[in-house]
N, C-alpha and C positions, 0 to 999 in steps of 0.2 A: 285725269291729269297725267300727261305723259312723263315718263322718267327721263331725267337728263342722261345723255350719252357721255361717257368719259372722253376726255379731250384727245386721247391718243387713238381713238377709233375713227375710221373714216365716216363722214356724214354723206348720205344720199337722200336728198329731198325729193319726194314724190307729191302727187296731187293730194292724196288722202292726208299726208302729213301737213301740207299747207292748210287744208280744210280744217283739220283738227286743231292746228295752232290758232286758226281764227276763231274757232268755237272756244278755244281755251281763253283767248283774250277778250271775248264779247263780254259785255255787261248785261244786266237785266234790262236796262233802258234801250241798249243798242240792238238787242235781240228782237227782230221783227220780220215780217214777210219779205222785205226787200233783202235783208241779209241772207235769209233762206234761198231766195231765188238766185241771188248771185252765186251762192255756193253750188246750187243744182246746175246752173249754167256752167260753171267751171268744172264740175265733174263730167257732164255731158261732153264738154269740149275735150277733155282729157280722154274719154272713152273713144271718141271719134278719132282722136289722134292716134290711139293705139291701134284701132282697127286699120287705119290707114297704113301704119308702119307694117303691120302683119301682111296686109295685101301687097304692099310693095316688096316685102322680103319674099314672098311666094313668087311673085312675078319675076323678081331678080333671078331666081333659080328654079324654074317651073319643072324642069326634067327631074331634077333631084327630088322635088316634093311629090311628083306623081309616082316615082319609084318607091319612095318610102310609104306612100299611102297604099299602093298595091301590096307591098309586103305586109302591112298592118292587116289588111283585109284577109290575106291568106293565113296569117297566123291565127286570126280570129276563127276561121273555118276549122282549122286543124284542132284548135283547143275544144271546140264543141264537139267534134268526133271522138276525141280521147275521153271526154267526159262521159259520153254514152257507153263506151266499152267499159270503163271502170264501174258504172253502176251495174252493167250486166254481170261482171265478175263478182261483185259484192253480193248479189242476190245468189249466185251459184255457191259461194262459200258459207254464207251465213244464214241460209234459209233454215227455219226452224225444223222442218220435216225432211226436206231433201238435200239440205246443205251439207257440204263436205265436213266442215269443222264440227257441228253437233253430232254427226255419225261417228267420227273418229273419237271424240271425247267419251261417248257412251261405251265404245269398245275398250278404251284404256281402263275406265272405271271397273268394268267387269274383270278385266285382267289383274287389276290391283287387288281386288277383293280375293280372287283365287290364290294369289301369291301370299297374301297375308295369312290365309287359313293354312297353307302348306307350312309357312314359317313358324307359326304357333305350334303345329303339331310336332315339328323337329325340336323346338326348344322345350317342349313338354317332355319329349321322349328323352332328351339329353338330361334334363334336370331330374327326372325319375331315376334314370340310370345312375347319376352322381349321387343322389341321396341313397340309393340302394347301396352303393359302393361304400359310402361313409358309414351307414348303418352297420354294414358287415365289419368294417374296421372298428367301430365302437364296440360291438359285441365281442370281437376277438380281443380288444384291449381290456374290456371288463373281465373276460375269463382269465387273462394273464394276471391281472391285478388279484383276483380272487384266489388264484393258485399260488401267489407269491412269487411268481417268475418275474422279477423286477427288471433285469437287463433287457429282455425281449419287450417288456412293457414300455420301457423308454423308448425303443425303436418304433413301437406301435404308436405311441403318443406323437412322435415326430411325423410319421407317416400320415396319421389323421389330421394333424394340424396342417400339413402341406395340402391335403385334399381339401380342407375347409378354406384355406387361402385362395385356392384355384376354383372355388365354387362358381358356377355360371352366374352371369349378372342378374338374371331374374330371381335367383335364390338368395341373393346377398341380404336382402331385408325380409326374407321369409322366416316366420316363427320357428319352423322345424329346424333351420340351420342354427338359430340363436340357441335352441334347446340343446342340439348337439355340441355347440361350442361350450355351453355351461357345464355339460356333463364331462367334456374333455378337461376343462380346467379343474374340476373336482378330482378327476382320476389323476391328472398330472401332479397336483399338489399332494395327493395321497402317495403317489409313487416317490416323489421327492422327499416327503417326510419319512417314508419307510427306509429310503436310501441313507438319509442323514442319520436316522436311528441306527441303522446297520454300521455306519461309519463311527459313531460315537461308541458302539459296543466293540468294534474291532481295533480302534486306536484310542487308548486311554493314556493320558498324560497328567500326573499330579506331581506335587513336590517330592514324593517318596518313590514313585514307580512310573515306568513307561511300559505299557502293556500293548503288544501287537498280536492280533489273532489273524492268522492266514485265511481262516474261513468263519463265517458268521451266519447264524440261523435267524431268518426273519419270520414274523407271524405268518401262518398259513402256507409257509413254503414247506415242500416235501423234502428238499435237501438244502444243505448250507450253501451260501453263496461264496465264491472265491473273493478275497479283498480287492484283487486287481479289477475284477468285473464291477464290484461296488464303486470303486474310485473312478473307473472310465464311464460309468452310468450317471454318476452325479453331474448336475448342471455346471457349466464352467464357472458361473458366478459363485454358486455355492461351494464348490470345491476350492476355488481360490480363497474364500473366506475361511474355510476349515484349514487349509494349509497355512494361511497367514497366523491363525491362532495357534496351530501346531509349532510353527517356527518361533513365534513369541514364547510359548511355554518351554520349549527345549532350551532356548538361549537363556531364559530368565532362571529356570529352576535347576538346569544341569551345567550349562556352559559357564555363565557368569558366576553361579553359586560355587562352582568348583574352585574358582579364583578367590572368592570372598571368604570362605571358611573351609576348614578341613573336611574332606568329603571322601567316602569310599563307595565304589560302585560294584555291583555284581550282575552277571548275566546268566539267566537260567531259562529253562523250558519246562512248562508244567501244563496241566489241564484245569479248566475251570469247573465249577460244580456241575455244569451241563455235560461236561466231557469234551468240550472243545479244546483244541491245542491252542497255547498261547505262549509267546516269548516275552520275558520280563527282564527289564533293566532297572534294578533296584538301587536307591541311594541311601547311604547311611552317613550320619555325622561321624567324623573321626575324633580322635583325642586332641584337645586344643594344644597339647604339648608336642604335636607332630612338627618336626623341623624339615621334612622333605619338601623342598620348594618345587621339585619337578613333579610331584603327584598331580597337580592341576592339569599339566600337559598329558600325563597318562590317562587321566579321566576323560579328556576331550578325545583322545585317540579311542577309548573304549566306547564312548558314546557315538562317534562317527562309524566305527566298525559295526556296531549293533544296527544302526539305521541303514548302513549300506547293505547289510545282509537281509534285513527283515522289511524295510519300508521302501527304499529307493526302487527295487525292481518292480513293485506293485503300482508305482505312479504312472498315470497315462503320459504319453510322449508329449502331449500339448502343454503339460504343467511340470514335467520333471526337470527340465533345464532351468527354468525360472526358479523353482524352488531350491535346487541346489545352489544356484548362484545367490539366492537370498540368505543363504546360511554362510556363505564365505566371508562376506564383509563383516557381519557381527562377530564372527569367531576371530578374525584378524584383529578387529578392534579391541575385543576382550583380552586377547593375549598381550597386546601392547599396553592398553590402558590399565589392566588390572594385574598384570604380572611383571612386565619388563620395565615399564616407565616407573611405577611405584617402587619397584625393587632395585632401582639404581643405587648401588653402594655409595656411601659417603666416605669410605676409606679405601686406600689402594690395596690393602691386604685382602679385601673381600672380592676383588675383581675376578680372580681366576675361577672361583666357585660360581659367580654369576655368569661368566662367559659359557660355562658348561650348560646352564639353563638356557642361555640365549641360543646356543647351538641346537639344543633339543627343540626349541621353538622353531628354528629354521627347518629342521628335519620334519616337523609336523606340518609346517606349510607346504613343503615340497610333496609329502606323501598324500595329505588329505585335502588341503585347501586347493592346491593346484592340480594334483593327480586325480582327485575324487570329485570335488565340488565345481571348480571353475578354472579351466585351463587358461583362460585369458586374465587371470588374477594379476594385479599390479605387483604382487609379492612385497607387500608393505613390511612384513616382519623382516625378511631378508635385507631390505633396503635399510631398515632401522638398525639392524645388527651390523651391517657393514659400516655404518656411521656411528657405532656404539662409542667409540672414543670421543667423537665430537659431542654426543649427547651427554656423556659423563662430565666431560670438561664444562659443558655449558651449564649443567646443574651445579657443579662445584663453583663455577663463577656466579651463578645466581645466589647460592647460599652465602658465599663470601661477601658479595655486595649487600645482601639483606642483613647479614650480621653487622657489616659496617654501618649501614644505615641506622640500625637499632642502637649502635654504640653512639652515634652522632646525636640521635634524638634523646636517648637516655642521659647524655652528658648535659643537656640543656635543662632537664627537669630539676636538677639540683646543682648545688655549688660544685665546680669542677676542682678535683684535687690536682695539685701542681707539683713540679719538681724544678730544680735548677739544673740547667745545662750550661756548658761552657763555650763561649764564642772565641774562636782562635783569631787572633789578630795577625794576619799575614804580613809579609814584608811589603806588599803594595797597598797596605791600608792607607786611606787618605790621611793627610797631615792633621786635619781637623779632628779625626778620631784619635790620632796619636797624641794630640795635646792633652787629653784627659789624664790627670794625674793618677798614678796608682801607688799603692804601698809596695814595699819589698815583698817579694814572694807572691802572694795571691793578688790578683788585680783588683779586687773589691775589698781587700783587707780581711778576707776569710781564711780559715784554716784549711788549706787544700790538702786533701789526703793523698793526692797524686792519682787518683782513680779517674779514668776517662769516662766519658758517658757510655762508651761501648761496654765498659766493665759493669755498668749498672748504676744509675743515678738514684739516689734515695729521694722519695717524695717527701716534701716539706709539709708538715701539718699546717693548717691555717693559723692556729693560735701561736705558733712559734715566731721568733724574731726572723723576718723574711730573708735577711742576709746572713744569719748565723746558722745556716742549716748544717754545716760540717762540724759544729762545735758539740761535742757530747757534754753530758751532765758533769763527768768528773773534770774534764778540762775547764768547764765554766766555774767549778767550785775552786780549782787550784789557782785560776786567774783571779778570782775575787780575793783569795787569801794573799796572793803575792802583791797585787795592786789594789789597795783600798780606794774605793770610790769616793770622790769629793762631791758632796751635794752642795750645789750653789744655786741660790735663788736667781732667777732671771731678772735682770734690770729691765723694767718697762721701757726706760728711756733708750735702751739699746735694742729693742725688739725689731726695729726696722733697719738697723745697721747704719743710722745716720751719723754724722759727726757730732761731737760733744756740744758744739755751739748751736746746733739746730734743735729747736723745741719739737716734742712729739705731739701731734694732734691728738686730743683726748679721745675723740671718736674712733680714730684709727687704732690707737692702742687698745681700746676695749673691744672693738668689733673683729680684730684679726684672729684667725685661728692659730693655735699653738702648732709650731712646726715640729712635726714628728719625723725624725730622721730615720729612715728605714735601714739605712746602712750601719746602724748602731754606732755612730761616731758621736762622742760627747764634745760639744763645743766648749772651748776655753773661755776664761773671763775676759781675754783681750778682745777689742773690737776689731772687726774685719778690716784688714789692710786694704785700702781701696786701690784699684788698678791706676788711678790717677791721683797724684798728690795735689793738695790744695795749693793753688798759686796764690801768693799774698798780693794785696793791692799794692799800688805804686809807692805809696808811703812806707811800706814795709819791705819793698823789694831789695835784695842785697845788691852787692856791686856786680858789674858785668862780668867780672872774671870768675866769680864763684857761682853765679846764678845758673849757668847751664849744667854744672856738675851736681848741684844739690836740689834745685827746684824744677828740673826739667821733667817732662812727662815721661814716665817709665813705660816703655812698650814691649810686649812679650816677643820673644823670638822662638824658633822651633826647639831650642834647648829646654824649654819648659816641660817637655815630656819627661816623666819620672819613671818610665818603665825601666826595670832593671835590666842591665846588659847581661842576660843569661843565654846559655845555648838552647834552653828549651823553649817551646812555643808560649807565647803570651796569650792568656785567655782572660775573658770576662764572663762572669755568670749572668744568666738572664732566666726569667720565669717562663716556664713551658707548661702546658696543660698535660696531664697524663693521657688525655684523649689522643694527642699526638703520638705518644709512645705506643698506644693501642693501635693506632693507625699504622705506624711503620712496622709494628710487629705482625699485623695482618698481612702487610706487603711482603714481609720476609717469609711468612708462612706460605703464602701463595707461591712465591718463587721457589721456595724449597720443595713444595709439593709438586710443582711442575717439573722440576729437575728429577725427582724421584720417579714420577710417572714416566718421563723420557727415558731414563736409565733403567727402568725395571724390565723392559722388553715385553711387557704384557700386550701391547698393541704394535703390530708391524705397520710400517709407513705404507699407506695405499698408493698405487701409482697414479690414481686419479685425484688424490687428495692434495690440497694446496698447503696444508699445515702439517707440522710434525706433531706427534703425541706429546702433550704437556704444554704446547704452545698457548692454548686458550687460558689454561689455568695461570700460566705465567703472565699473560696479558691482563688477567684480573688484578695483578698487583698494581699496574698503572691505572686501571679503572677505579681501584679504591682511592688512589690519590686525586683523580678526577672527581670522583663522587664527593669526597671531603671538600674540595674546592668549590663545588656546585652547591651542595646542600647545606653545609654549615652557615654560610652567611645568610641563608633564607631562615632556617630554623632558629637561629641566634640573632635575628635582626633587632628584637627588643633589647638584647643585651649589648649589642654592638654600638648602641648610641652613647655609652659611657666611655670616657677616654682611656681608662685603664684596660677595658676588654678589647677595645680596637687594637692597642698595642700588643695585648696577649695573643690575639689571633695572628698579628703580624709575626710575633715570636714563634708561634706554632708553625707557620708556613716556612720561616726562615730555617728553624730546626729540622723540618721535614726535608726541605731542600738539601740541607747538609747530610742528613741521614741517606737520602736517596744517592747523593754523590758517593758516600761511603760504599753503599751497596754496588754501585757501578764499578768503584775502583778495587774493592777487596772481595766481593762475593764471587766465587766461581760459578760458572754455568749460567750467567746472566748476559752473556754476549748477544745472544738472540734478542734480548729485550734492551740492549744498551741504548739504542736510538730513542726508543719510547721513553726509557727512564730519564735519559738526558733531557728530553722535551718536558717531562713532568717536573724535573728539577728546575729547568728554566721558568716554567710556568709558576711553580711555587715561589721561586725567588721574586719573579715579577709581582705576584700577589702580595708577597710579604712587603716589598717596597712600596707597593701601591697603597696598602692599608696603613703602613707607617706614614707615608706622606699624607694620606687622607686624614688621619688622626691629628696631624700637625695642621693641615689646612682647616679643618673644622674649628680648632682653637684660634687659628689666625682670624677666621671669619667672625667668630664670636667677640674676639677682642676689638676688631675694627668696628663692629656694630656698636660695642659699649663706647668706644671713642667717638663715634659719630654723634653720640648724644652730647658731647661737649661743644659741638657746633664751632669747630675751628679755634677754641680757647680765646675767643674775642671777648671784649668787654668785661675782663676779670676784675676791673675796678669796682664793678657792682657786686655787692656781697652775694646776692642770689646766684649770679652767674658764676661767681667764684666757687660757691658751695657746689653748683652742678658739676663744675669741672673737677673739683676735689673728690666728689663722689664717683665720678667716671674713672679718675686715676686709681682711687681706692678699689673699685671693682676690678679693674684690670690687674692690680696687684694680687688680689684674692683669687681671681681666675687663674693666673699664672701659677700661684703657689698650690692652688688645688690640683691643676694638671700636673705639676711637678710631683706633688705628693702621690698622685695616682700612677705616675710613670716610673718613679724611682724604684720601687720594688719590683718592677717588671722588666724594664729595658736594661741591656748592658750599658756600661758607663758611657761608652762613646756615643751610642745612639741617644741615651738619655740627655747628655749635655747638648748634643746637636738638636734634639727636638725642643728642649727648653730654650736654647739659644735662638731657635727659629721663631718661637712665639714672642719672646722677649724683643727680638730684632724688629719684628713687624710692628710692635707697639711703639718702639722708640722711633721708627721711621715715620709712622703716622703722625706722632706728636711733633717730630722735627719739621715734617712737611707743613703741618698747620701753623706752628708758631713762625716759621720762616716765611710763611705766606702773608703774615699780618702786615699791612703797609705802614702802620704807625703804632708805636708801642710806648705809651706814656710811662713815667717813672713808676707810678703806682702799679700799673699793669706789669711792668717788668719784674718788680719784687714779687707780685702775686705768681707770675709764671715761673719765676725761679723757685718758689716755694713748691709749686706743683711738680716741677721736674725732680726735685730733690726727694719727693716721696718714692719715686721709682728707684732710688739708690738702694732700698732694702732688697731689691732683687739680686744684688750682687752676692748676698749670702748663699743663693742657690749654687754658686760656682766656687764654693770654698769647702775644702775638706779639712785642712790643717789651718786653724785660725791664727796661727802664729806666722803664716806665710801670706804673700799677696794672693789675691783671687786671680783665677784664669778666665774671667768672664769675657776679656777682649778676644780670646781664642774662639769663642762661639758667638759673640754678639758684636759684629764688625762696627756697629754704629755707637758702642758704648762710650768710647773715648769722646766721640763728637757730641753725644748727648750730655756727658758729664761737663764738657767744656761750655755747653750752651747754657746750662744753669748758672755758671760763673760769669759768662758773657752778659747775661741779662742784668746783672748787678755791677758789672765792672765799669770803671771809667774809660775814657778814650785812651788814656796812657796805659792802663792795664791791657787793654786789647791790643794796642800797638806793641807792647812788650811781648805778649804772648804770640802774636804774629810773627815778630822778628825772631823769636826763640824757635819757631817751627812747631809750636804746639798746636796750631790750628790747621795742620795739613789735611785733616780729614774733611774740612770745610772747602767747598769749591769757592772760587774767587767770586763768582756771582752771588752765592749765598752770603759771604761775608759782606759784600757790597749792600745787598738788601737788608742785612741785619743792622749794619752801621746806619743806614738811612732811616730804619725804622726806630732806632734807639736814640739817636742824637739829633739835635737841631742843625739847621743848615748854618755852618760856621766855617771860617777859614780853616780851623783845625780839622773839621771833619772833612773838608775838601782835601787837604793835604793827606789825611789818613786814607781817604778813598783812592787818591792817586797812588799811594804806596801799595795798597792792596791790589789794585788793578794791575800793577806792575808784575804780579805773580808772587808765589810763595819763595822765601829765601832758599837758596841751594845750600845743603849742608854736605 
């Protein structure tokens, strides 16, 4: 079956294809003789047609056909002739008897055999000659070894080894060569062993002696060998190992040991038991009481002189330079690390003596390390001595900072002792601080002996009254005799400072801590005079003419400040840790030490130096302050979560800032550090203010979290909700009192009242916001809210020192009057509210706040509308 052609190929149909196609399509029934006859006829017809076409083509161009036919016949004749000649030539070349190729191959084989015989004879002759030479060299080497002539034996070993390396190829695997190589290895090892033994006999180093023999006698030797020939004959690897061990022993037993312990060295020449000359360097321990710090340098000089005279000349040139250089670095390092750096003095008085030692070390480096061992040395000792002032100051700075760090860490391990410093109130002190009342004389009612902090503040023991640190025992006895103490039972009903008509909740009266006044002030029996007098209701209100004068809210003015008008500075005591005093004393010592170093003239200013002598030590004073600021908050992190410790750290930074300012203003010689100290002062003041504010903010956050549990003081008509709100208010009062108790013995009065006022203010503001945000306040809830607000009235006692006078709470709590009136407004009638508004008592409330409050408290009536219109018209102008 024919394969189908692709469509893209041209199709050429011929007779055979047609016939085959017919056969392909014929069936068994149609395949008969007729079909075969027709196919045969078709083929015959096609053949005849082809013949006809060929004949016609020849006849069409008969001349060309005849020409091509004759050419073909000529080519056929020439091909037959060429074939005959090739056959004849093949017989001539390849005939087995007379052919050229067989005869030539036979001659070449004979020549090859003759050349191989000649080559074998030459190789045999050369091999025997080389073997004879190697044998002669081996015999000569054996003789040198037997007679102990080691240096020539080393040369003979190298020569024989070279001969064996260049042995002819046929001998490389010969057993005789292997035997010679084995004997050479034995003799070479023997020579190397004898030379190493000769080295160990001629150079002996132990902790007590260095022995160098210029000549050494080896076994079977007729005469001693010079040390130089022994060293030059030892193999390079073996000599390098020996010299490395020698360098290690010299550095360990003589160089470093001279710096580590008192040592005496002696140099002598003697003979050993065999009569050989030897040079000995002996080492003996000196007395431990030896104080000559320059003796180690003399010992190093003695050692190097001994080696330079007895050992260095004998070293071969291939190892001499490297060995000398290997000694220079360890010696320089030993001088620096074991003499100069550990010997850095810690006092200025010891510097001249130490400088003499340092100059001796420089001379040793010039003469020996550079002049003898290594001319290309980096002169480390001289470079260190040239910067000796810097090294000394850096060491002192490191010691100062380490001492400061230990002070800080040790202060955390136990309770910190404290003292009281005085805070000067300058003329530009803010009015809020000036409003804090003070007694005549001392700002805190203390017996000021007139001594300033610079004259020395006495530390207050922890068990003493925190604000009576200046009172001695005799003065206390006299005061007790002159003024008898009246013991009065505290009335539980007045514990919160409420008005007489207000009942005291039993749970609050029982749960509140007793107020411990750290200022040592005894409260009188009278009730605290409130900052706002109670305004009567409408039925009890006096006439219009007398009301403004008698019932109007009393507001404080700047005249409430009770500082005495004296010519001296006004001060307030505050608690400071003695750690701060130790820190400032360390700063002063560093500045003083730097000034003494600069003025001593011990160091001259180098033209290449960028700092003057003493500058680094003086800079360590500022670094001490930086270290305190950085380290103390970290190591005291657990302690600084308490309100009192936060304020104490703020006091420490404040006092340090004041003391740094004093140093800048009064200490001479700190001009070079003025900018840095001013920067430290500013940083300390910022840190003091930050921690002071942070202590307040933490209390603010805690109080706001407590008040958040009241859920906006809504639904107080429900007893459970009222109890929750009452508990939140009580917790706020306790937290504020606790913070005040913690801060009062620590902070100066101005800061104390400012801090307490800030946390009271945030509590009042939060309660005001919550109550004023209630859209509808029924009568029951208004009474409940008023009761809750009056609980906070107890906080007014925090701002009273003389209970016979009015409190100054409004000076530090701006919302106090507003909050006080809120408790009255919650229970006031519309007429009372209108009266208070007209009298200007509600100026602290915004118009929109009053409108919200009126709408929340009163029902929508014409009277409320009239009142709202009046309020929205604005506060009355007075």
